[in-house]
C-alpha positions in Angstrom: 0.0 0.0 0.0 1.4 3.4 -1.0 0.4 6.9 -0.4 1.6 9.5 2.1 -0.2 12.7 3.0 1.7 16.0 3.0 -1.3 17.6 4.8 -3.4 15.8 7.3 -6.7 16.2 5.5 -5.7 14.8 2.2 -4.8 11.2 1.6 -4.8 9.0 -1.5 -3.8 5.3 -1.3 -2.7 3.2 -4.2 -1.5 -0.4 -4.7 1.3 -0.8 -7.1 1.9 -3.6 -9.6 4.7 -4.1 -12.2 3.1 -5.1 -15.5 6.1 -5.8 -17.8 9.3 -7.7 -17.0 11.2 -8.6 -20.2 14.7 -7.4 -20.9 13.7 -4.7 -23.4 12.2 -1.2 -23.1 8.5 -0.6 -22.5 8.0 3.1 -23.1 4.5 4.6 -22.5 3.7 7.9 -24.2 2.9 11.0 -22.2 -0.9 10.7 -22.6 -3.7 8.5 -23.8 -2.0 5.1 -23.2 -5.1 3.3 -21.8 -7.8 1.7 -24.0 -11.2 3.3 -23.6 -12.3 0.5 -21.1 -9.0 0.8 -19.1 -8.1 -2.9 -19.8 -5.0 -2.4 -22.0 -2.0 -0.1 -21.9 -0.1 0.6 -25.1 3.7 1.0 -25.3 6.6 0.8 -27.6 9.8 -1.1 -27.0 12.2 1.8 -26.7 14.5 1.8 -23.7 15.0 5.5 -23.8 13.4 8.5 -25.5 16.0 8.8 -28.3 15.5 5.4 -29.8 12.3 5.6 -32.0 14.3 5.2 -35.2 15.7 1.8 -34.1 12.5 0.5 -32.4 10.5 -2.1 -34.2 7.4 -2.9 -32.0 4.2 -1.5 -30.6 2.7 -3.7 -27.9 -0.1 -4.0 -25.4 -0.2 -5.2 -21.8 -3.4 -6.1 -19.9 -3.9 -4.1 -16.7 -5.4 -7.1 -14.8 -3.7 -10.2 -16.2 -0.4 -8.8 -17.4 -1.0 -10.5 -20.8 1.2 -9.0 -23.5 0.3 -8.7 -27.2 2.2 -7.5 -30.2 0.2 -4.9 -32.0 2.6 -4.1 -34.8 6.1 -4.8 -36.0 8.1 -3.0 -38.7 9.5 -4.7 -41.8 13.2 -4.6 -42.5 14.0 -2.8 -39.2 17.6 -1.5 -38.8 19.4 1.0 -36.7 18.4 3.7 -39.3 14.7 3.0 -39.4 11.9 2.9 -40.2 11.2 2.9 -36.4 8.0 3.2 -34.4 7.0 4.8 -31.1 4.9 7.2 -29.0 1.6 5.3 -29.2 -1.8 6.7 -28.1 -5.2 5.1 -27.8 -8.4 6.7 -29.2 -10.7 7.7 -26.3 -13.7 6.3 -28.2 -12.5 3.3 -30.3 -10.1 0.4 -29.8 -7.6 2.0 -32.2 -4.0 3.1 -31.6 -2.0 5.7 -33.5 1.8 5.9 -33.4 4.8 7.4 -35.2 6.1 5.3 -38.1 9.3 6.2 -39.9 9.3 6.3 -43.7 9.4 2.8 -45.1 12.5 3.2 -47.2 14.8 4.2 -44.3 18.4 3.3 -44.6 21.9 4.7 -43.8 21.5 7.4 -46.5 17.9 8.3 -45.5 17.4 7.5 -41.8 14.5 8.1 -39.5 14.2 11.8 -38.8 11.8 14.6 -37.8 10.8 15.1 -41.4 10.7 11.4 -42.3 7.8 10.0 -40.2 4.1 9.6 -40.4 1.1 8.5 -38.3 0.0 4.9 -38.5 -3.0 3.4 -36.8 -3.9 -0.1 -35.8 -7.2 -1.5 -34.7 -6.4 -3.8 -31.8 -8.6 -6.6 -33.1 -6.7 -6.4 -36.4 -3.0 -6.4 -35.3 -0.2 -6.0 -37.8 -2.5 -4.3 -40.3 -1.3 -0.7 -40.6 -3.6 2.1 -41.5 -1.8 5.2 -42.8 -3.5 8.2 -41.2 -1.8 11.3 -42.6 -1.1 11.3 -46.3 2.4 12.2 -47.4 3.5 13.8 -50.8 6.9 15.2 -51.2 6.8 15.5 -55.0 5.4 18.6 -56.7 2.7 19.4 -57.5 1.8 18.7 -53.9 -1.6 17.4 -52.7 -4.1 19.3 -50.7 -4.7 17.5 -47.4 -1.4 15.7 -47.6 1.8 16.7 -45.8 5.4 16.9 -47.0 7.3 16.0 -43.8 6.9 14.2 -40.5 4.2 14.1 -37.8 4.9 13.3 -34.2 3.3 12.9 -30.8 -0.2 12.3 -32.0 -3.0 13.2 -29.6 -6.8 12.5 -30.0 -9.5 15.1 -29.4 -12.0 14.2 -26.8 -14.5 12.9 -29.3 -11.8 10.9 -31.1 -12.5 12.6 -34.4 -9.5 15.0 -34.7 -5.8 14.2 -34.1 -3.2 16.8 -33.3 0.5 16.5 -33.9 3.8 18.4 -34.1 5.3 18.7 -37.6 8.5 19.3 -39.4 8.6 19.9 -43.2 10.9 17.9 -45.4 10.7 20.3 -48.4 11.7 23.3 -46.2 14.4 21.2 -44.6 16.0 20.4 -48.0 15.6 24.1 -49.1 17.3 25.3 -45.9 20.4 23.3 -46.9 20.7 25.5 -50.0 19.4 28.8 -48.7 20.5 30.0 -45.3 17.6 32.4 -45.0 15.2 29.5 -44.9 14.5 27.5 -41.7 12.6 24.3 -41.1 10.4 25.3 -38.2 8.5 23.0 -36.0 4.8 23.7 -35.9 1.5 22.1 -35.0 -1.1 20.4 -37.2 -4.3 18.4 -37.1 -5.9 15.6 -39.1 -9.6 15.2 -39.6 -11.8 12.5 -41.1 -11.5 12.4 -44.9 -9.4 10.2 -47.2 -6.6 11.8 -49.2 -5.3 9.9 -52.2 -1.6 10.4 -53.2 -0.1 8.8 -56.3 2.1 5.9 -55.3 5.9 6.0 -55.9 8.4 3.2 -56.1 10.6 4.8 -53.5 8.0 4.4 -50.7 8.3 8.1 -49.8 4.7 8.9 -50.4 1.5 7.4 -49.1 -2.3 8.0 -49.1 -4.0 8.6 -45.8 -7.3 8.1 -44.0 -7.3 11.7 -42.7 -7.2 15.2 -44.2 -4.2 17.1 -42.7 -3.4 20.8 -42.3 -0.9 22.9 -40.4 -2.8 25.1 -37.9 -0.1 27.1 -36.1 1.5 30.1 -37.9 5.3 30.3 -37.5 7.7 32.8 -39.2 11.4 32.5 -39.9 12.4 35.6 -37.9 9.9 36.8 -35.3 9.9 40.5 -34.6 11.1 41.1 -31.0 8.4 42.3 -28.7 5.6 40.8 -30.7 3.5 37.6 -30.6 5.2 36.2 -33.7 6.8 32.7 -33.1 9.3 30.6 -34.9 8.3 27.3 -33.1 5.0 25.8 -32.0 5.2 22.5 -30.1 4.2 20.2 -27.2 0.5 20.9 -27.6 -2.6 19.6 -26.0 -6.3 19.7 -26.6 -8.3 22.1 -24.5 -11.1 20.4 -22.7 -12.9 17.2 -23.7 -15.0 19.3 -26.1 -13.4 22.8 -26.0 -14.0 25.6 -23.6 -16.3 28.5 -22.7 -15.2 31.8 -24.3 -15.2 35.0 -22.4 -18.3 36.2 -24.3 -20.2 33.2 -23.1 -20.1 31.3 -26.4 -18.6 27.8 -26.7 -15.4 27.1 -28.6 -15.8 23.5 -29.7 -12.2 22.7 -30.6 -9.1 24.4 -29.4 -5.4 23.5 -28.8 -2.9 25.0 -26.4 0.7 24.9 -27.4 4.1 26.3 -26.5 5.3 29.0 -28.7 8.8 30.5 -28.9 8.7 34.3 -28.9 11.4 37.0 -28.6 11.0 39.7 -26.0 12.0 43.4 -26.6 15.6 42.4 -25.8 15.5 39.7 -28.5 15.7 37.0 -25.8 13.9 33.7 -26.3 10.8 33.4 -24.1 8.4 30.4 -24.4 4.8 31.2 -23.7 1.4 29.5 -23.8 -0.6 30.0 -27.0 -4.1 29.0 -28.0 -5.5 27.9 -31.4 -9.3 28.3 -31.7 -10.2 26.0 -34.5 -13.1 26.3 -37.0 -15.4 23.4 -37.8 -13.6 22.7 -41.0 -10.0 23.2 -42.2 -10.4 22.7 -45.9 -9.7 26.2 -47.2 -6.6 28.3 -46.8 -6.5 31.6 -45.0 -4.8 33.1 -48.1 -4.8 32.1 -51.7 -1.1 33.0 -51.6 -0.4 30.4 -49.0 -2.0 27.1 -50.1 -2.6 24.4 -47.5 -0.3 22.0 -49.4 2.6 24.5 -49.6 4.8 25.2 -52.6 8.4 24.2 -53.5 9.7 27.3 -51.6 6.9 27.9 -49.1 5.7 25.9 -46.0 2.1 24.8 -45.9 -0.4 27.6 -45.2 -2.9 27.5 -42.3 -6.7 27.1 -42.9 -9.2 29.9 -42.9 -10.9 30.8 -39.6 -8.2 29.9 -37.2 -7.6 32.3 -34.3 -4.1 32.1 -32.9 -3.5 34.1 -29.7 -0.9 34.4 -27.0 -2.3 33.5 -23.6 0.6 34.2 -21.2 2.9 37.3 -21.0 5.3 36.2 -18.3 8.8 37.4 -17.4 10.5 34.0 -17.4 8.2 32.0 -19.7 7.8 28.3 -19.6 10.8 26.7 -17.8 11.6 23.1 -16.8 11.8 19.6 -18.2 10.1 18.9 -21.5 6.4 18.7 -21.1 3.2 18.9 -23.1 0.5 21.4 -22.1 -2.5 19.7 -20.5 -6.1 20.9 -19.9 -8.8 19.9 -17.5 -11.7 18.1 -19.2 -14.0 21.0 -18.6 -11.5 23.3 -20.5 -11.2 25.7 -17.6 -7.4 25.3 -16.9 -4.3 24.7 -18.9 -1.3 23.5 -17.0 2.4 24.4 -17.6 5.7 24.5 -15.8 7.9 27.4 -14.8 10.1 28.4 -11.9 9.0 29.9 -8.6 10.9 32.6 -6.8 13.1 30.0 -5.0 14.1 28.4 -8.4 11.9 25.3 -8.0 10.0 24.2 -11.1 6.3 24.2 -10.1 3.0 23.5 -11.9 1.0 26.6 -12.9 -2.4 26.9 -14.6 -3.8 29.5 -17.0 -7.4 30.1 -18.0 -8.0 30.0 -21.8 -10.9 32.4 -21.2 -9.1 35.3 -19.6 -5.4 34.4 -19.2 -5.5 34.3 -15.4 -2.5 32.4 -13.9 -2.6 30.4 -10.7 0.0 28.4 -8.9 -0.9 24.7 -8.5 2.0 23.3 -6.5 4.1 24.7 -3.7 6.7 21.9 -3.4 10.2 22.2 -2.0 11.5 20.2 -5.0 11.1 20.6 -8.7 8.7 18.8 -11.0 11.0 16.6 -13.1 8.8 15.6 -16.1 5.5 15.7 -17.9 2.1 15.6 -16.0 -1.6 14.8 -16.5 -4.9 15.9 -15.0 -7.2 13.2 -13.7 -10.3 12.8 -15.9 -12.5 14.7 -13.4 -10.0 17.6 -13.3 -9.6 17.5 -9.5 -6.1 16.1 -9.4 -2.8 16.4 -11.3 -0.1 13.7 -11.3 3.6 14.3 -12.0 7.1 13.1 -11.2 9.5 14.7 -8.7 11.9 13.9 -5.9 12.3 10.3 -7.2 8.5 9.7 -6.9 5.1 10.1 -8.4 3.0 12.8 -6.8 -0.6 13.9 -6.9 -1.8 17.4 -6.1 -5.3 18.4 -5.4 -6.0 21.2 -7.9 -8.4 23.2 -5.8 -6.3 23.4 -2.6 -2.7 22.5 -3.6 -2.6 19.7 -1.1 -0.1 17.1 -2.3 0.6 13.4 -1.7 3.5 11.2 -2.6 1.9 8.1 -4.1 5.0 5.9 -4.7 8.1 5.3 -2.6 11.1 7.5 -3.2 13.4 5.7 -5.7 17.1 6.1 -6.2 18.3 8.2 -9.1 18.9 5.3 -11.5 15.4 3.8 -11.1 13.3 6.9 -10.5 10.1 7.4 -12.5 10.7 8.5 -16.1 8.2 10.4 -18.3 4.6 11.2 -17.5 2.2 9.4 -15.1 -1.0 8.8 -17.1 -4.5 8.3 -15.7 -6.9 5.7 -16.8 -10.3 6.9 -18.3 -12.1 6.2 -15.0 -9.5 7.9 -12.9 -8.8 4.9 -10.8 -5.4 3.9 -12.2 -2.2 5.6 -13.1 0.4 4.1 -15.4 4.1 5.2 -15.2 7.6 4.1 -16.3 10.7 3.5 -14.4 13.9 1.6 -14.9 14.4 -1.8 -13.3 17.8 -3.5 -13.0 17.9 -7.0 -14.5 20.8 -9.4 -15.3 21.0 -7.9 -18.8 20.9 -4.3 -17.6 18.5 -1.5 -16.8 15.1 -1.6 -18.7 12.1 0.6 -18.7 9.1 -1.2 -17.3 5.4 -0.3 -17.0 4.0 0.0 -13.5 0.3 0.4 -12.6 -1.0 2.3 -9.5 -4.5 1.4 -8.5 -6.5 3.7 -6.2 -7.7 1.8 -3.1 
C-alpha cells in the first residue's frame, strides 16, 4: 500500500503492480496510453526516449492479467529505421496511432523529424497498418497531404480529430541550399477524410485516412516584442469538447501549445498560445499560402483559425520537456515554470481570460510531464524520485509511490486511466542484462 499525505486532511492510497518484465524497453507515451475501457496499456519497445528510429514494435499489456500482445512490427527494421513509437489510444475506439518512420529508411535516408508519419492499428486487427496522414513530397503537392513528419499524435475528446507536431521535409531540404530558410517545428491536425496520393516506387509517399493541415502560424524571424513565433510545439487539446469563451459562447475545438517568442531584448521566451479551430479546415486563409505549400513555401494555415498568445510572463515556460494539459471542462491549462526559489512548479492559466494560478508549492522541482485526472480534481507528476498527486483546488499534495534512487526513479509522465482509478508510469528496473524501462500500474484503493 502506497500513499503519504503531506497535509493531514488529504490522503490517496494506491496499490502498485509491475506489469512488464522482459529485458527490453517498455515506453509509454505522455498521454492516452489506456484503452477506452482501461483494460489495455499501449507502449513501444524503446529503452530511452531517443530510440524511436531503431525501435520495431508496438505492444499492449493487460492491466489485470499482465498478458502481452504484439500490436505491430516494422518490416526490415535497422538502426536507421523505419522505427515506431509514441503510441496513443483513441478515447472512443479500440484504435491506436503511433509514429512510423518512412518505409525506405536506410543509412542514407534514416528516420528523422521530417521522415515519419502517423500509422493506426485496430487492436482486433493487429499487424495491419492504416496510414492516417497522407504524405506527398513530389510537386505538385496534394491538398490535405503533408510533406514531412508528424509526431506525438493526440486524439481530441470525441476521437475525431488528431493533433501532432510537424517538421517539413521540403523546407528542410531548401534550408540546406538557402541560409535564410528555416525548417520550423509547428502544430497540425488531421480530420476525417481520405486523401489519395499517387504511389511512388521509393515508398516516400502514401495516401491517408485523414485530411491534414498545419494550424499554427510560424515565421522565420519573429519580430522582437511581438506575438510572432518561430516554433510551435508540445501541444494539448483544451477540454474534452473545448472551452467557454469570455463572451459566453462555446469554442468546440481548441489547442494549447508552447510558442517561442522574442522579447524586446530579443531574448527567447516560451509562452502559452491557443488555437481556436473552426469546424472545417479545408480552405486556406490566403490564396497565396495554399494548405499544401509550394516548392519554396511551407504549408499555409486554414481559414478561420484564431491564434492568440495567452501568457505574458517574465521567465516564460521553464523546466523539463512537457506537453500542455487541460482539465476536461476546459477551464485550466497546466504548464511548468520556476517559482521565486528556483523550484519548477506547476501553474495553470485560463483559456478564457489568461488568469494564472500556482498549482503546486513543493520544496522540490517537477521533473517531467504531467496529466490531470479525468475529473480535473487532481494532477499527477514526477518529482523527488517519486510520483506525486496534487489536489487542484487546494494545492494539497501526496507522494503516491516510494522514493526511488536516481537510476530507477520514474521516467516520463504518469497517465490516468479513463475512469481515474489507475495511473500508469515508467521506471527503470535492474535486471541481469541491464536496466530496462518497465510499466507500473498504480490502482486507487
